[in-house]
C-alpha positions in Angstrom: 8.7 21.7 26.2 8.9 18.3 24.5 10.8 18.0 21.2 9.3 16.0 18.3 11.9 13.2 19.0 11.0 13.2 22.7 7.3 12.7 21.8 8.3 9.9 19.5 10.2 8.0 22.2 7.5 8.7 24.8 4.7 7.5 22.5 6.5 4.4 21.5 7.3 3.4 25.1 3.6 3.8 25.9 2.6 1.8 23.0 5.0 -1.0 24.0 3.5 -1.2 27.4 0.1 -1.3 25.9 0.8 -4.1 23.5 3.0 -6.5 25.5 0.6 -9.4 24.7 0.2 -8.5 21.1 2.4 -9.2 18.1 5.8 -7.5 18.3 5.4 -5.9 14.9 2.6 -3.7 16.3 5.1 -2.1 18.7 7.3 -1.2 15.8 4.8 0.1 13.4 2.3 2.1 15.3 3.8 4.9 15.2 7.4 5.4 15.6 6.1 8.3 13.6 2.5 9.3 14.6 3.4 10.5 18.1 0.9 13.3 18.4 -2.8 12.8 18.5 -3.2 16.2 16.9 -1.3 15.2 13.8 -3.7 14.6 10.8 -3.1 10.9 10.2 -5.1 8.3 8.2 -8.5 9.8 7.8 -8.9 13.3 9.3 -10.5 12.8 12.7 -12.1 16.3 12.3 -14.0 15.0 9.3 -15.2 12.0 11.3 -16.3 14.2 14.2 -18.2 16.5 12.0 -20.0 13.8 9.9 -19.8 10.5 11.8 -22.9 9.0 10.2 -22.0 9.9 6.6 -18.4 8.8 7.0 -19.5 5.5 8.6 -21.8 4.8 5.7 -19.0 5.5 3.2 -16.6 3.2 5.1 -19.1 0.4 5.3 -19.4 0.4 1.5 -15.9 -1.1 1.7 -16.1 -3.0 5.0 -19.7 -3.5 6.1 -18.8 -4.7 9.6 -16.5 -1.8 10.4 -17.8 0.6 13.0 -16.6 4.1 14.0 -18.0 3.7 17.6 -14.7 2.7 19.2 -12.7 5.5 17.4 -15.3 8.1 18.4 -15.3 6.8 22.0 -11.5 6.9 22.2 -11.4 10.3 20.6 -13.9 11.6 23.2 -12.0 10.0 26.1 -8.7 11.3 24.9 -10.0 14.9 24.6 -11.7 14.8 28.0 -8.5 13.4 29.7 -6.4 16.0 27.9 -8.6 18.7 29.3 -8.4 17.3 32.8 -4.6 17.0 32.5 -4.2 20.5 31.3 -6.4 21.8 34.1 -4.4 19.9 36.8 -1.1 21.2 35.3 -2.4 24.8 35.4 -3.5 24.3 39.0 -0.2 22.8 40.0 1.7 25.7 38.4 -0.5 28.2 40.2 0.0 26.4 43.6 3.8 26.4 42.9 3.8 30.1 42.4 1.9 30.5 45.7 4.5 28.4 47.5 7.2 30.5 46.1 5.6 33.7 47.4 4.9 32.2 50.8 8.6 31.1 51.1 9.7 34.6 50.3 7.5 35.9 53.1 9.0 33.3 55.5 5.7 31.4 55.9 5.3 27.6 56.3 4.5 25.7 53.1 4.4 22.0 54.1 0.6 21.7 53.5 0.8 23.4 50.1 3.8 21.3 49.0 2.0 18.1 50.0 -1.0 19.3 47.8 1.4 19.9 44.9 3.0 16.5 45.3 -0.4 14.8 45.3 -1.3 16.8 42.2 2.0 15.6 40.6 1.1 12.0 41.3 -2.3 12.5 39.8 -0.8 14.1 36.7 1.6 11.2 36.3 -1.3 8.7 36.5 -3.4 10.6 34.0 -0.4 11.0 31.6 0.2 7.3 31.6 -3.5 6.6 31.0 -3.6 9.3 28.2 -0.6 7.7 26.5 -2.4 4.4 26.4 -5.6 5.8 25.1 -3.8 7.8 22.4 -2.0 4.6 21.3 -5.3 2.7 21.1 -6.9 5.6 19.3 -4.2 5.8 16.6 -4.3 2.0 16.2 -8.0 2.0 15.6 -7.9 5.0 13.3 -5.1 3.3 11.3 -7.5 0.4 10.5 -10.1 2.6 8.8 -9.8 2.4 5.0 -9.8 5.3 2.6 -13.2 6.6 1.5 -14.4 5.6 -2.0 -15.2 8.3 -4.5 -18.8 9.2 -5.1 -18.7 7.7 -8.7 -17.7 4.2 -7.4 -20.5 1.6 -7.5 -21.5 0.4 -4.1 -21.4 -3.4 -3.9 -19.6 -6.2 -1.9 -19.8 -8.5 -4.9 -16.8 -8.3 -7.3 -19.0 -9.8 -10.0 -20.6 -6.3 -10.1 -17.3 -4.7 -11.2 -18.1 -2.6 -14.3 -16.4 -3.4 -17.6 -15.8 0.1 -19.0 -13.7 -0.8 -22.0 -12.6 -3.8 -24.1 -9.9 -3.9 -26.6 -9.6 -6.8 -29.1 -11.3 -10.2 -28.9 -10.5 -13.5 -27.3 -8.5 -15.6 -29.7 -10.6 -18.2 -31.5 -8.4 -21.3 -31.5 -8.8 -24.0 -34.2 -7.1 -26.5 -31.8 -7.4 -27.2 -28.1 -5.1 -24.6 -26.4 -2.7 -25.9 -23.8 -2.3 -24.6 -20.2 1.1 -22.8 -19.7 2.3 -25.7 -17.6 1.6 -28.1 -20.4 3.4 -25.8 -22.9 6.3 -25.6 -20.4 6.8 -29.4 -20.5 8.3 -28.9 -24.0 9.4 -25.3 -24.0 11.3 -25.5 -20.7 10.8 -21.8 -19.9 10.1 -22.3 -16.2 11.3 -24.6 -13.4 9.0 -25.5 -10.5 10.6 -28.8 -9.3 14.2 -27.7 -8.6 13.1 -24.5 -6.9 10.5 -26.4 -4.8 13.4 -28.5 -3.5 15.5 -25.4 -2.8 12.8 -22.9 -1.6 9.5 -24.8 -1.1 6.3 -24.6 -3.2 5.3 -21.3 -4.8 8.8 -20.1 -5.8 9.3 -20.9 -9.5 12.3 -19.9 -11.5 12.6 -18.7 -15.1 15.2 -20.5 -17.2 16.8 -20.3 -20.6 14.5 -18.5 -23.1 12.0 -18.1 -20.4 14.4 -16.0 -18.4 15.3 -14.0 -21.5 11.7 -13.5 -22.4 10.9 -12.2 -18.8 13.9 -9.8 -19.0 12.8 -8.6 -22.5 9.3 -8.0 -21.2 10.5 -6.0 -18.2 12.8 -3.9 -20.4 10.0 -3.2 -22.9 7.7 -2.0 -20.1 10.4 0.2 -18.6 11.1 1.8 -22.0 7.4 2.7 -22.5 7.2 4.3 -19.0 10.5 6.3 -19.5 9.1 7.6 -22.8 6.0 8.7 -20.9 8.0 10.8 -18.5 8.3 8.5 -15.5 11.7 8.6 -13.8 13.1 5.1 -13.6 14.3 3.7 -10.2 16.0 0.4 -9.1 15.2 0.7 -5.4 16.1 -1.6 -2.5 13.7 -4.5 -1.9 13.4 -3.9 1.8 11.6 -1.2 3.8 11.2 -0.2 7.4 7.9 -0.7 9.2 6.9 3.0 9.1 7.0 2.8 5.3 4.7 -0.2 5.4 2.4 1.8 7.7 2.6 4.9 5.5 1.6 3.1 2.4 -1.3 1.4 4.2 0.0 -2.2 4.3 0.2 -2.2 8.1 -1.4 -2.8 10.5 -4.4 -4.0 8.5 -2.6 -6.7 6.6 -0.1 -7.8 9.3 1.1 -11.4 8.7 0.7 -11.3 4.9 4.3 -10.1 4.2 7.8 -11.4 4.7 9.8 -9.7 7.5 13.4 -10.1 8.6 13.7 -12.1 11.8 13.8 -9.0 14.1 11.0 -7.4 12.1 13.0 -4.3 11.5 12.7 -4.6 7.7 10.2 -6.1 5.3 10.6 -7.5 1.9 8.5 -5.2 -0.4 5.1 -6.6 -1.4 5.1 -3.9 -4.2 7.4 -1.1 -5.2 4.6 1.2 -4.3 5.7 1.0 -0.6 9.2 2.2 -1.2 8.3 4.8 -3.9 5.8 6.3 -1.5 8.5 6.2 1.2 11.0 8.1 -0.8 9.2 11.3 0.2 8.2 10.3 3.7 7.8 13.4 5.9 8.8 15.6 2.9 7.4 19.0 2.0 7.5 19.2 -1.8 7.7 22.4 -3.7 4.6 23.0 -5.8 6.4 23.5 -9.1 7.8 20.0 -8.9 4.4 18.4 -9.0 3.4 16.0 -10.5 6.3 13.7 -9.7 6.2 10.5 -11.7 8.3 7.5 -10.7 8.6 4.0 -12.2 10.5 1.2 -10.5 11.3 -2.5 -11.1 11.4 -4.8 -8.1 10.6 -8.4 -7.3 7.5 -8.5 -5.0 7.0 -10.8 -2.1 3.7 -11.9 -0.6 2.8 -14.6 1.9 -0.9 -14.8 0.9 0.2 -16.2 -2.5 0.4 -19.6 -0.9 -3.4 -19.9 -0.6 -3.9 -20.9 -4.3 -6.5 -23.2 -5.6 -6.2 -25.9 -8.2 -7.2 -23.4 -10.9 -4.3 -21.2 -10.0 -1.4 -23.5 -10.8 1.9 -22.4 -12.2 2.7 -18.7 -12.4 -0.9 -17.5 -11.6 -0.3 -17.1 -7.9 3.3 -17.2 -6.5 5.2 -15.9 -3.5 7.6 -13.9 -5.6 6.9 -12.1 -8.9 8.4 -9.3 -11.0 6.6 -6.0 -11.4 7.3 -2.6 -12.9 5.3 -0.1 -10.8 4.2 3.4 -11.6 3.8 5.9 -8.8 2.9 9.6 -8.7 2.7 12.5 -6.3 0.3 15.2 -7.4 -1.6 18.2 -6.2 -5.3 17.3 -5.5 -6.6 18.9 -8.7 -4.0 16.9 -10.8 -4.8 13.4 -9.5 -7.8 12.7 -11.8 -5.8 13.5 -14.9 -2.8 11.5 -13.6 -5.1 8.5 -13.0 -6.1 8.5 -16.7 -2.5 9.0 -17.8 -1.3 5.9 -15.8 -4.1 3.9 -17.2 -3.2 4.9 -20.7 0.4 3.7 -20.1 -0.8 0.3 -19.0 -3.0 0.1 -22.1 -0.2 1.1 -24.4 2.0 -1.7 -23.1 -0.7 -4.3 -23.7 -1.6 -2.9 -27.1 2.1 -3.1 -28.1 2.1 -6.8 -27.1 -1.1 -7.4 -29.2 -3.0 -8.8 -26.2 -6.8 -8.7 -25.8 -7.7 -6.9 -22.5 -10.5 -5.2 -20.7 -10.8 -2.4 -18.1 -12.9 -3.0 -15.1 -13.9 -0.3 -12.6 -14.0 -1.9 -9.2 -16.9 -1.7 -6.8 -16.4 -0.4 -3.3 -16.0 -3.9 -1.7 -13.3 -5.0 -4.2 -11.1 -2.0 -3.9 -7.9 -2.0 -1.8 -7.7 -0.6 1.7 -6.0 2.7 0.5 -7.8 3.3 -2.8 -10.5 5.8 -3.4 -11.0 4.6 -7.0 -9.5 1.7 -8.9 -9.6 0.4 -12.4 -8.2 -3.1 -13.1 -6.6 -4.1 -16.4 -7.4 -7.7 -17.1 -6.2 -10.1 -19.8 -7.8 -13.3 -21.0 -5.9 -16.5 -20.1 -7.1 -19.4 -22.3 -5.5 -22.0 -20.0 -7.6 -20.7 -17.0 -10.6 -19.8 -19.2 -11.0 -16.5 -17.4 -9.7 -12.9 -17.1 -6.9 -12.1 -14.7 -5.7 -8.7 -13.4 -2.2 -7.7 -14.8 -2.5 -4.1 -13.7 -4.4 -2.1 -11.1 -4.4 1.7 -11.2 -5.6 3.4 -8.1 -6.1 7.0 -6.9 -5.4 7.0 -3.1 -6.2 10.7 -2.8 -4.4 12.1 0.3 -4.8 8.9 2.4 -1.2 7.6 2.1 0.1 11.2 2.2 -1.6 11.7 5.6 -0.1 8.5 7.0 3.3 9.4 5.6 3.0 13.2 6.2 3.9 14.1 2.6 2.9 17.6 1.8 3.5 20.4 -0.7 4.0 24.1 -0.3 1.7 26.2 -2.5 3.0 29.6 -3.7 0.2 31.1 -1.5 -1.4 29.6 1.5 -0.5 26.8 4.0 1.1 23.4 3.2 -1.3 20.8 2.0 -1.3 17.0 1.6 -0.4 15.7 -1.9 -2.4 13.0 -3.6 -0.7 9.7 -4.4 -1.5 7.2 -7.3 -0.1 3.8 -8.1 -0.4 1.5 -11.0 1.2 -1.8 -12.1 3.0 -1.2 -15.3 2.8 -4.3 -15.3 3.0 -7.5 -13.2 4.8 -10.0 -15.4 4.0 -13.4 -14.1 0.4 -13.4 -15.4 1.5 -11.4 -18.4 4.1 -14.0 -19.2 1.3 -16.6 -19.0 -1.0 -14.5 -21.3 1.8 -14.3 -23.9 2.6 -18.0 -24.1 -1.0 -19.2 -23.9 -2.6 -16.7 -26.3 0.2 -16.9 -28.9 0.7 -20.7 -28.8 0.7 -22.7 -32.0 -0.7 -26.3 -32.6 2.9 -27.7 -32.5 3.5 -26.3 -29.0 5.6 -23.3 -30.2 4.9 -19.7 -29.3 5.0 -16.8 -31.7 6.4 -13.7 -30.1 5.0 -10.1 -30.4 7.3 -7.9 -32.5 8.3 -5.7 -29.6 9.7 -8.8 -27.8 11.0 -10.6 -30.9 13.2 -7.6 -31.8 14.7 -7.6 -28.3 15.3 -11.4 -28.3 16.4 -11.8 -31.9 14.0 -14.7 -32.4 10.4 -14.7 -33.6 9.3 -18.0 -32.1 9.8 -20.1 -29.0 10.3 -23.7 -30.1 9.8 -27.0 -28.1 13.2 -28.3 -27.1 14.7 -31.3 -25.3 16.7 -30.8 -22.2 20.3 -32.0 -22.2 
């Protein structure tokens, strides 16, 4: 009888053999954890088997080119090979019993023993093939996104995202507003040149009043979330590959993150990854749900380097600060939690006095793990467009399946939790929104009261560097 750890080691060895010509990270991530084909991982394979056409149609609303044919083919091959393997093992066991009886009777058993050895060789070959097929199957299944909810508009065009709410109005300037980089020339809140020399492009630093403003902004957001019942965490900024897999970052987005040289740890692209990982493989007691966490981390993303001329400065960077909300709920609680997290993001923006809008994303614009998403967008005068500063998503049981996070009802079997995440908020674009929307003709910036009280000043004034 194999133990769970034996199966882990066996599966990983098989996957390593299968992927010798692929990126090393695949070997690490698929599935130091998902060792058994029978475990319910990613989307439930039983659901796909029962409704292949309907599930394929749902998936293609997010990724039109994605097909379930390979998953279903591998699923069928694995089950057929498993049946064959089990039959051979049964036959070998029966032959072994016969050999034992013949030996007791003093009869010759060379012919039967040869037959058993040949069966053993065949079992070994089939077992190796089965391990390879299972690894391929899990890898393919891991690349299928979460299914969108029925009330999400089907479209591949993000221009079709639905504005469901708007608060305030764009500021009507009586002067030509400056871009935040132009304002920074005199306010000296940010440094791009010195850090480019030290780190390369896309790694700006906050300095002086800019650093203090960023810190005040983070503290304000944290205070709001604590008051709303979210437990505050300062977690590590690195995670193991299984946590990246569990949250849905890998294998789909391999290459978009920063990994340590041996790829045993990743810098977090968002605190969502580590907050989800806090309960990896846990069975939670029902009375504890919902569990609400908030965390501050810097976030690291490689894809930030692909910025256009319209996304200069802080708009798209490799590292940015974010306070993240994350929740574990029972399935029937997740819709209410979605609205609660959205309300927290709104409260923060209303406290800052910023005009914003809520946009319900279409299927093609949602993230890999989300079943429903609403973006919170602020208007940036320097860019003359809206930019996302928060994204609240209900991931239903998708991440929970990948991470095996369940809860134990008072009656009945354990069930998967639902997970939700929401930026609360990402500060780089919020920082831009503050200085661009509250700028004055002389290049100064008037601060919202909630930040002015923390900083002890009401206005950022142009200064000269020493």
